[in-house]
N, C-alpha and C positions, 0 to 999 in steps of 0.2 A: 717144514713144520714150525720151526722156531720163528721164522719170518712171519707166518700167518698169525701165530700167537702174539707176536709183538704188535702187529697191526690191530688185532682185537683189543689188546691192552691199551693202546693209545686212543682208539675209538671210544672205549668205555670211559677213559679218563676225560676226554674232551666233552662227552655228553654230561658227565657229572660236574665238570669244571664250569659249565654254563650256569647251573643252578647255584653253585658256590660263589661264583663271581658276582651274580646278581645280589645275593645276600650281603657279600662283603662290601660291594660298592655303596649300597644304601645304608649299611651300618656306619660306614665312614662319613657319609653325607649327614647322618643324624647328629654328628659331633659339631657341625658348623654352628656358628652363632645364630641364635634365633631372636631376631629383633622383634620388638612389640608390634602388633598389628595396628599400625597407625590409622589405616583406612577405617577399620571397624570402630576404633575408639572415637574418631572424629564424627563418624556417622551417628554413633550413639548420642553424642553431645547435641547433635542437631535434631534428633528424632524425639518428638514429644509423645506421639501416640504409642499405644501398646498393641502388639500383635494379638489377633484372635487365633488360638491354637486348638486343633482337633487332635486329641490324644487317643491312639488306637492300641488296644491290648488284645491281639489275637490269642485266645487261650483254649488249647486243645487238651482236655483231660488234665487241667492244671489246678485241681482243687487244693492241693497242698500249699501252693504259693501265691495264688492270685489275690486273695483277700489282703494279705499283708502288703503286697506290692501296691495295690490300689489305695489302701488306707494311708500308706506312707506318701503316696503321690498327692493326695488331697491335703497335705500339710504345706503346700506351696505358698510362698509369700506373695505370689502373683495374684492379681485380682481374680476372684472366682468367676466373675462375669465375662472374663476374657479367655477361658479355656473350658473345654468340654471333654470329659473322660468317657470313652466308649470301650466296653468289654465285649468282645465277640466270643460268647460262651459256646464251645463246641464239645459235646460229650462230657459235660461237667454235671455233677450231682445236683439234684433239685435243692438240697439244703444250701449248697454253695450259691446257687442262683438266687434263692430267696434272700440270703444275706446281702448279696450284691445289690439287689433291688432296693434294699433299705438305705443304701448309700446315695449321695447326690451325683449319680452317674447315669449314663445310658447303657442299658443291658440289651444286647441282641442275642437271640438264641436260634441261629440257623440250623438246618439239618442238611448236611452234605452227604451225598452218596459216597464220595471219596474226599476226605478232608485234606486241606492244605492251608498254609499260612496265606498264600496268595489269594485263595478263594475267600478267606475270612476278611482280608483287607478290601477286596472288591465288593463284597457284600456290604460292608460298612459304608463304603463310599457311595453306594446306591441308596442305602436306607437312611443315613443321617443327613438331615437338612439343616441349613443355616449358613451364615456368612463366616468363612474361615480364611485366614491368610496363610497358615502353615499347618502341616500335618506332622505329628511326631509318632514314630513307630516304636513300641516297647515290647519286650518279651514279658511273659506272665511272672517271671521271677525277678525282674529288674526293680531296683530301688534307687531313688534319687534324693538329693538333698533339697531343702526348701527353696533354695535360690536357683534351682535348675531352669525354670522357665524365664526368670528374669535375665539370666545369662544368655539363654538362647535368643531372647528378644533383641539383644544387642546385635548378635551376628546375623539375624534374619534380615536386618536392614541392608546387608551387603551381599549375602550369599543365598543362593536358591537351594543348595543342597549341603547339609552339614552332617558330619559323623562325630558324635561325642566320644569321649574317652571311656570305653567300656572296660571295667576292671573287676577283679575278683572280690566277692564279698565273703568267701569262705576259703580256708586252707587247712581242712581237717585231716587230710592224709596225703600220701605221695602223689596219687593221681590228680587230686584237686590242685596241689601246688604246681605240678608240671603243666596242667591245663591252663592255670592262670599265668604261668611264666610264658607259655607259648603265645597266649593272647597279647602279652606285653611286648614280645618280640615282634609280633605282627603290627602292633601299634607303632613301634619304632621304625620298622622297615617299610611297611606298606602305607603308612599314614603320615607320621611326623616327617620322616626323611623325604617322602615324596612331595609334601607341601613345601619343604625348605628348598627343593629344587624347582618349584613352580609347577609341579605335577599334581594331579588330583589324588586325593586320599581314596583308599579302598573303603567300601562299605562293609559292615559286619552283620547286619540283620536286625539289630535293635539299637536304641539310642540314636536313631536317625531322624533328621528333620528336613522336610522338603517344602518348597513353595506349593501351596494347595493345588493350583491349576496344573503345575508341572507334574505333581504326583498323580492327580486324577487322569491326566493324559496318558501316563505310562503304566499305571498299575494294572489296567485291564489287558495289557500285553503280556503279563506274567503267566507262565503255564507250568513251571517245574517246581520241585522242592527246593531248588537253589534260587529263590526269588531275589535275594540280595545281589547275587552275581548277575542275574538277568537285569535287574534295575540299574545296576552300575554300568553294564554294557550299553543299555539304552541311553542313559544320561551322557556317557562319554562319546557315544556315536553322534549325539546332538550337541556335543562340545559344551556341556554343562560342567563347570568346575565344582569339585566336591571339597569342601573345607573340613579339615580335621580340627576339632576343638579339644585340645589336651587338658584344659582346665575345667571342662564341664563333664563331671563324672557320672557314669551310670554303673551301679554295682550289680554284677551278674553272678548268678550261682554257677560255680564250676562243677563239672561232673566228678563224682567221688568214688566211682567203682569202675572196674574194667569193662563190664558189660555195657554200661552206658557210654563209656569212652568209645568202644567199638562201634556202637550204633551211631553215635555222633559223627565219628570219622567216616563211616560208610556214607552218610548223607553228604558230608563235605566233599569226599573224593568223587562221588557220583556227580555232584554239582560242578566240580572243577572240570571233569571230562566233558560234561554237557556244555559248559560255557566255552571251553576250548573249541569243540566241534562247531558250535554256533558262531563263534567269532571268526574263525579262520577264513571262511568264504568272503568276509567283509574286509579283510586285510588289504587287498589291492586298492580298493576305493579309499580306505583310510590312509594309505601311503600317498595316493594321488592328491588327496585333500589335506594332507599334513596333520591328521588326527593323532598326535603323538600319544595322548592319554589312552586312546582306544588300543593302539598298538602295544603300549606298555602293559595294559590289562591282559591282552592276549598272551603276551610273554609270561606274565605271572601264572596263568593257567597251565602253562607247559612246564613249570618248575617241579622238581622232585620234592615232596614234603620233607621238611628239615629233619624230623626224627628218623625218617628212613635214611636220609643222607648220612646222619651220624653213625648209625649201625652199619650201613653199607660200606662207607669209607673205612671204618675200623676193621671190618671183616676182610675187605679186599686188601688193605695195607698189611694186615697180619699174614694172610695167606701168601701174598707176593713175597713178603720178607722171608718166610720159611721155605719157599720153593725157588724163587728167582730173585735173590736179594739185590741184584744190579738194577732191577726195575722198580724197586720199592720207594725210592726217594721222593718221586713226584707225588705218590699217593699219600705219604706221611705229610708232605708239604701242604697238600690240598686239605687234609684233615685238620692240620694246624690252623690254616687260614679260616676254615669254617668255625673252629672252636673259638678263635679270637673274635671273629665277627659276631657270634652269638653272645659272647661275654660282653661286648660293647653294647649290643642291642637290649640286653636285660637291664632294667633299672637297678641302680646300685643297691637299693634296700632289699632287693630280691635275690641278688647273686649268690650269697652264701647259702640261703635256704634252698635255692634251685639246684645248685651243684651237689648238695648233700642228698638229693633224690635221684641222682643220675642212674643209679642201679635199677631203678624201676623202668627206665626207657626201653631196654630190650624186650620185656614182656609186652609193653604197649605197642611197640613196633611190630611184633609178631602178630598181634591182632589186626593191625593195619594191613599187613601183608596178606592175611587171610581174607580181608575185605576185597582185595584186588581180584581174587578168584571169583567173587560173586557180583562184581560191578556190572550193571546193565545200563549202558548209556542212554537207552531208550525209556528206562523206567522213570516215571514222574510221581510215583507214590510217595506220600509224606512219611518220613521215618521220625517217629516221636522220641525225644530224649526225656526220660523220666527225671523229674526234679525231686529233691528230698525235702 
């Protein structure tokens, strides 16, 4: 009996070790010296023309935030003749649409039987005519600085796919702080560290910029609520490199109550499982053709979410210590490695505030665990996260 329990103990440890090791490895890589992007700088010096941008704002029931986001975007220093802002208004109030029509933008008002961000983007690409070089995808709550497009214009001369630095624009309570911290950890591990190792950055879902023809070719293949993961898998399978731009900021509203947090994580967890199941059959061909980025993306989809890892490791280590103390050392070591890795991955200015909110994590993890019981990997319904 003890022999069987010992085997189970080691199997559990090895499964969890895989997720912790991945986080730890890229947290360490993020500490490496980041030399200036000489290629982009040189290309910018040689490039005289300015890119024509198509800016897409898919907006489902986003009356509270869309007007401010669009008005802020229209303050760009970039020539107005070189960018077109398009709002795809889905289930928004007539008053909101009337105000948007008064702005120098293009307003689309489709009627979808089943709404999704993918459908909104596909609709815009069908309806909006004109010559564009790049497409920028924004969320309805995203706010950018006036130099946003000027900065993107430099990188667009070198890269076909760019993920900007999405960061929190609010920190009004424990949930918002932890949500913002989680995104910065993702920025460190899945974006900055990956680029430093020569691997593609992960996409987030907004603050993304693509070559127009590349985006048009791929957007019509999106079919789930996890459109960013789908797009990323498509690009990586085509061996398109995704550049992370840490100095081009997109300010994003973080969820500030537990119900919205649960809905958001339900969408993310469903998308993660769908992405994993979709990618796995393609792995043999990816190995044969050496598509390292695609293989790495598939591994990412198999990782245990970090917040669940923290609570799971703490719980198991405590229980093992109280029941079979001889087996507990490896569990506490693994928890320590995870804690140090997350500490490294959190930007210095956020560390104190983030660790002061650690007591809120168990409640949020409980909601994530409840989500697991309701995940349907075949479900493609759009789960809307309400903004304040």
